[in-house]
Backbone as CSV, one residue per row, in Angstrom:
resi,resn,N_x,N_y,N_z,CA_x,CA_y,CA_z,C_x,C_y,C_z
1,MET,-2.515,16.984,8.480,-2.501,16.034,7.491,-0.801,16.198,6.960
2,SER,-0.302,15.450,6.805,0.904,15.633,5.573,1.014,14.961,4.653
3,CYS,1.991,15.671,3.331,2.601,15.761,2.272,2.965,14.632,2.034
4,CYS,2.612,14.086,0.353,3.038,12.875,-0.072,4.456,13.231,-0.206
5,THR,5.701,12.101,-0.171,6.358,12.637,-0.895,7.225,12.723,-2.566
6,PHE,5.948,12.434,-3.153,6.485,12.217,-3.983,5.479,13.425,-5.344
7,CYS,4.135,14.007,-5.013,3.441,14.887,-4.789,2.968,15.897,-4.926
8,SER,3.525,15.815,-3.754,3.375,17.215,-2.050,1.926,17.640,-1.841
9,ASN,0.880,16.747,-2.577,-0.106,16.782,-1.787,-0.210,16.617,-0.429
10,GLU,-1.349,16.976,0.425,-2.112,16.627,1.238,-2.719,15.537,1.360
11,ALA,-2.525,14.509,2.341,-3.424,13.154,2.787,-3.241,12.890,4.198
12,GLU,-4.266,12.893,4.452,-4.720,11.515,5.954,-3.823,10.413,5.925
13,LYS,-3.776,10.192,5.205,-2.812,8.732,5.404,-1.917,8.816,3.945
14,LEU,-1.124,8.026,4.858,-0.340,8.149,3.488,0.969,6.840,3.752
15,PHE,0.777,6.421,3.033,1.986,4.649,2.438,3.196,4.323,2.330
16,SER,3.975,3.071,2.503,5.119,3.408,2.466,5.297,1.509,1.868
17,HIS,5.893,1.688,1.153,6.905,-0.055,1.289,7.954,-0.882,1.418
18,SER,7.867,-1.771,2.269,8.875,-2.216,3.251,10.216,-2.613,2.462
19,THR,9.752,-2.902,1.182,11.498,-2.743,0.320,11.680,-1.847,-0.749
20,HIS,11.306,-1.043,-1.058,11.187,-0.281,-1.962,11.148,1.095,-1.142
21,ASN,12.100,1.715,-0.598,11.735,2.926,-0.052,11.037,4.218,-0.646
22,LEU,10.470,5.004,-1.364,9.800,5.978,-1.530,9.771,6.766,-1.188
23,GLY,9.339,7.026,0.308,9.019,7.735,1.106,7.602,7.593,1.420
24,SER,6.896,8.209,1.987,5.480,8.405,2.311,4.697,9.172,1.235
25,LEU,3.785,8.073,0.940,3.067,8.845,-0.550,1.754,8.085,0.033
26,CYS,0.525,8.900,-1.086,-0.432,9.016,-1.067,-1.026,8.104,-1.547
27,ILE,-2.441,7.663,-1.786,-2.687,6.076,-2.000,-2.434,6.408,-3.567
28,ASP,-2.683,7.686,-4.564,-2.976,7.466,-5.716,-1.115,7.594,-6.202
29,CYS,-0.498,7.696,-5.353,1.232,7.893,-5.807,1.515,6.441,-5.993
30,TYR,0.669,5.881,-4.210,1.528,4.297,-4.185,1.077,3.732,-4.906
31,MET,0.137,3.788,-5.279,-0.256,2.838,-6.939,0.490,3.210,-8.065
32,THR,0.528,3.958,-8.087,1.278,4.794,-9.637,2.326,3.448,-9.801
33,LEU,3.043,4.187,-8.351,4.683,4.045,-8.502,5.001,2.327,-8.231
34,HIS,4.393,1.883,-7.112,4.750,0.213,-6.846,3.141,-0.740,-6.778
35,GLY,1.850,-0.195,-7.226,0.798,-1.065,-7.548,1.684,-2.320,-6.573
36,SER,1.920,-2.820,-6.205,2.190,-4.232,-5.375,1.854,-4.138,-3.298
37,CYS,1.333,-5.449,-2.802,1.917,-5.688,-1.886,3.024,-5.225,-1.385
38,GLY,2.604,-4.568,0.255,4.297,-3.528,1.067,4.962,-4.621,1.410
39,VAL,4.393,-5.831,1.957,5.303,-6.810,2.236,5.828,-7.860,0.918
40,CYS,4.607,-8.443,0.317,5.446,-9.561,-0.454,5.963,-9.537,-2.126
41,SER,5.602,-8.395,-2.087,5.925,-7.843,-3.581,4.995,-8.272,-4.661
42,HIS,3.681,-8.682,-4.281,2.378,-8.877,-5.292,2.113,-8.138,-5.678
43,HIS,1.670,-7.559,-6.859,1.073,-6.431,-7.660,0.253,-6.869,-7.936
44,PHE,-0.832,-5.747,-7.654,-1.926,-5.736,-7.781,-2.878,-5.776,-9.255
45,LEU,-2.163,-5.084,-9.964,-2.209,-4.892,-11.493,-1.931,-5.996,-12.496
46,PRO,-2.122,-6.701,-13.552,-1.332,-7.196,-14.220,-0.421,-6.768,-15.066
47,SER,0.480,-7.286,-15.505,1.936,-6.222,-15.720,1.313,-5.718,-16.954
48,ASP,0.782,-6.511,-17.925,0.354,-5.543,-19.000,-1.260,-5.452,-19.282
49,PRO,-1.695,-3.598,-18.282,-2.910,-3.725,-18.324,-3.630,-3.087,-19.972
50,THR,-5.010,-3.522,-19.886,-5.484,-3.234,-21.227,-5.996,-2.246,-21.186
51,PRO,-5.413,-1.259,-22.446,-6.057,0.549,-22.431,-7.380,0.473,-22.451
52,ASP,-8.158,1.767,-22.046,-9.507,1.986,-21.338,-10.156,0.617,-20.770
53,VAL,-9.862,0.365,-19.922,-10.297,-0.874,-18.870,-9.963,-0.379,-17.554
54,THR,-11.290,0.176,-16.962,-11.602,0.292,-15.403,-10.875,-0.934,-14.926
55,TYR,-9.837,-0.411,-13.820,-9.591,-1.706,-12.910,-10.222,-1.568,-10.980
56,ARG,-10.217,-2.987,-10.799,-10.776,-2.252,-9.235,-10.183,-3.217,-8.748
57,LEU,-9.580,-2.279,-7.278,-8.627,-3.079,-6.296,-9.353,-2.659,-5.340
58,GLN,-9.345,-4.377,-4.300,-9.496,-4.217,-3.271,-8.231,-3.947,-2.310
59,ALA,-7.967,-3.831,-1.627,-6.990,-3.840,-0.171,-7.108,-3.408,0.822
60,LYS,-5.952,-3.971,1.661,-6.227,-3.767,3.389,-4.394,-3.317,3.422
61,PHE,-4.761,-2.317,4.544,-3.631,-1.528,4.672,-3.194,-1.659,6.450
62,ILE,-2.310,-1.766,6.348,-2.275,-1.947,7.777,-1.078,-0.744,8.596
63,GLY,-1.758,-0.675,9.593,-0.955,1.101,10.797,0.196,0.446,11.540
64,MET,1.033,0.828,11.369,2.490,0.468,12.218,2.770,2.187,12.474
65,GLY,2.192,2.321,13.615,2.634,4.101,13.853,2.507,5.390,12.732
66,GLU,3.720,5.579,12.093,3.827,6.758,11.083,3.742,6.127,10.172
67,MET,4.214,4.854,9.901,4.415,3.895,8.538,2.635,3.336,8.444
68,ASN,2.648,3.007,7.365,1.256,2.321,7.045,1.954,1.238,5.619
69,LEU,1.421,-0.089,5.911,1.775,-0.687,4.607,0.212,-1.453,4.039
70,ILE,0.046,-1.184,2.639,-0.939,-1.795,1.388,-0.682,-3.408,1.151
71,VAL,-1.872,-4.321,1.789,-1.074,-5.550,1.412,-1.656,-6.177,0.967
72,CYS,-1.669,-7.804,0.267,-2.466,-8.501,-0.493,-3.317,-9.356,0.921
73,ASP,-3.895,-10.097,0.668,-5.078,-10.577,1.332,-3.893,-11.704,1.996
74,ASN,-3.003,-12.203,1.454,-2.360,-13.579,2.183,-1.517,-12.679,3.980
75,CYS,-0.756,-11.945,3.128,0.052,-11.175,3.671,-0.686,-10.691,5.140
76,PHE,-1.912,-9.952,4.952,-2.629,-9.437,5.968,-2.760,-10.870,6.759
77,GLU,-3.882,-11.832,6.115,-3.658,-12.831,7.394,-2.684,-12.943,7.928
78,ALA,-1.684,-13.617,7.163,-0.364,-14.179,7.546,0.631,-12.502,8.426
79,VAL,0.174,-11.852,8.407,0.663,-10.356,10.084,-0.207,-10.723,11.056
80,ARG,-1.784,-10.807,11.143,-2.841,-10.806,11.879,-2.902,-11.792,12.552
81,LYS,-2.301,-13.047,11.733,-2.137,-14.380,12.817,-0.624,-14.618,13.835
82,GLU,0.564,-14.027,13.141,1.741,-13.730,14.216,1.590,-12.507,14.842
83,PHE,0.287,-11.471,15.125,0.961,-10.292,15.992,-0.567,-9.832,15.897
84,PRO,-1.439,-10.872,16.530,-2.875,-10.786,17.091,-3.038,-9.450,17.714
85,GLN,-2.089,-9.120,18.566,-2.170,-7.837,19.310,-2.313,-6.612,18.472
86,MET,-2.168,-6.576,17.599,-1.932,-5.210,16.350,-3.223,-5.320,16.224
87,PHE,-4.116,-5.767,16.048,-5.650,-5.816,15.993,-6.514,-6.427,16.589
88,VAL,-6.252,-5.586,18.596,-7.343,-5.661,19.053,-7.895,-4.077,19.525
């Protein structure tokens, strides 16, 4: 297990953002600090979240060695189409 750069908690998987490098983050810190696709930066949450509302997110991730990216559906499909060998 590795430690999150931000909170120092141990996590089985750590995530990075391709354009906003804050280090390798656990899923909770990633969604708090980035909350967006690691490729196109599309935000997963509304810009003005409603208080007392629970948001449910479904995101996909792409593992690239030590770097994992959380991505939106469009970027996932584009990467899968362009690099099918990564998904064998």
